[in-house]
C-alpha positions in Angstrom: 72.4 114.1 -25.9 70.3 114.3 -28.7 67.5 115.4 -27.0 69.5 118.4 -25.3 71.1 118.7 -29.0 67.6 118.8 -30.3 64.7 119.9 -27.8 61.8 119.8 -28.7 61.9 119.8 -33.3 62.1 116.1 -32.5 60.8 113.2 -30.4 63.6 110.9 -29.9 63.2 107.2 -28.2 66.2 105.0 -27.1 65.0 100.9 -27.3 66.8 98.1 -27.9 66.2 94.2 -28.7 65.2 92.4 -25.3 67.2 95.0 -23.2 68.6 92.9 -20.3 69.1 96.0 -17.9 67.2 97.9 -15.7 69.4 102.0 -16.3 72.0 103.2 -17.4 75.8 101.6 -16.5 77.5 104.4 -13.8 80.0 105.6 -16.3 78.3 106.9 -19.1 75.3 108.4 -16.2 78.5 109.7 -14.8 80.2 110.7 -18.3 77.7 111.9 -19.8 76.2 114.3 -17.8 80.7 115.7 -16.7 80.7 116.2 -20.2 77.4 117.0 -21.6 75.3 117.8 -18.9 72.6 115.1 -19.6 71.1 113.4 -16.8 70.2 109.4 -18.2 70.9 108.2 -14.5 66.8 107.5 -14.1 67.3 105.9 -18.1 65.5 103.3 -18.1 65.4 100.8 -22.2 62.6 100.3 -23.9 62.4 97.3 -26.2 62.6 98.1 -30.4 58.7 96.1 -30.3 57.6 98.9 -27.7 57.5 100.8 -31.0 55.2 102.3 -33.9 59.0 101.7 -35.4 56.8 103.0 -39.4 56.1 106.2 -37.3 59.9 107.6 -37.2 61.3 110.0 -39.4 65.2 107.9 -38.7 65.6 105.1 -36.9 69.9 104.7 -36.0 71.0 102.4 -35.1 74.5 101.8 -33.5 75.3 98.3 -34.0 75.6 96.6 -38.2 73.9 93.5 -36.0 70.8 95.2 -35.1 71.7 97.0 -38.6 70.9 94.4 -40.3 68.0 92.4 -37.8 65.9 95.6 -38.1 66.2 95.9 -42.2 65.1 92.0 -42.1 62.3 92.9 -39.5 61.0 96.5 -41.5 61.4 95.3 -45.2 58.9 98.3 -45.5 60.9 100.8 -43.7 64.4 99.6 -44.2 64.7 102.9 -45.7 63.9 105.0 -42.7 67.5 102.9 -41.3 70.4 105.0 -40.4 73.6 102.9 -39.5 76.6 104.4 -37.1 78.3 101.4 -36.0 80.1 102.2 -33.1 82.2 99.9 -30.7 79.6 98.8 -27.5 81.3 100.5 -24.2 79.4 98.2 -21.8 81.7 96.6 -19.6 84.2 98.4 -21.5 87.3 101.3 -19.6 85.7 104.9 -17.8 88.0 106.2 -20.5 85.8 104.7 -24.0 82.6 105.3 -22.7 83.9 109.0 -22.6 85.0 108.6 -26.4 81.9 107.2 -27.7 80.1 109.4 -25.8 82.0 112.0 -28.0 81.6 110.4 -31.1 78.1 110.0 -30.2 77.5 113.7 -29.7 80.0 114.7 -32.3 78.0 112.8 -34.9 74.3 114.3 -33.5 75.8 118.0 -34.3 77.0 117.3 -38.1 74.3 115.0 -39.3 71.0 115.5 -37.2 70.8 118.9 -36.2 71.6 120.0 -39.5 68.7 117.8 -40.9 66.4 119.8 -38.5 67.1 123.4 -38.7 67.3 123.4 -41.9 63.6 122.6 -42.3 
């Protein structure tokens, strides 16, 4: 969603701590495709350790525990961290995936797009 909204005005990556799965959950794939015309069927999670985090302007974290952990690991760059504490839909029903996807889409449009297009 971020790539579609922001286009080529930003570099977007998706990463986590020790990602455990090979791809996106089937409900996530279906919902993003149906609601936002976004294909994540080929998405493969990266480990946050694969990225040079100091090079990013913003690092959006979707979980308070991960945010606190990253704040400790990135003391020199903790000002780049932004917490959007939202529900993790993994293992939940389809309605939860849809609710979280709509919430994330709204946050991306409200908070990130204006930053890029006001430059």
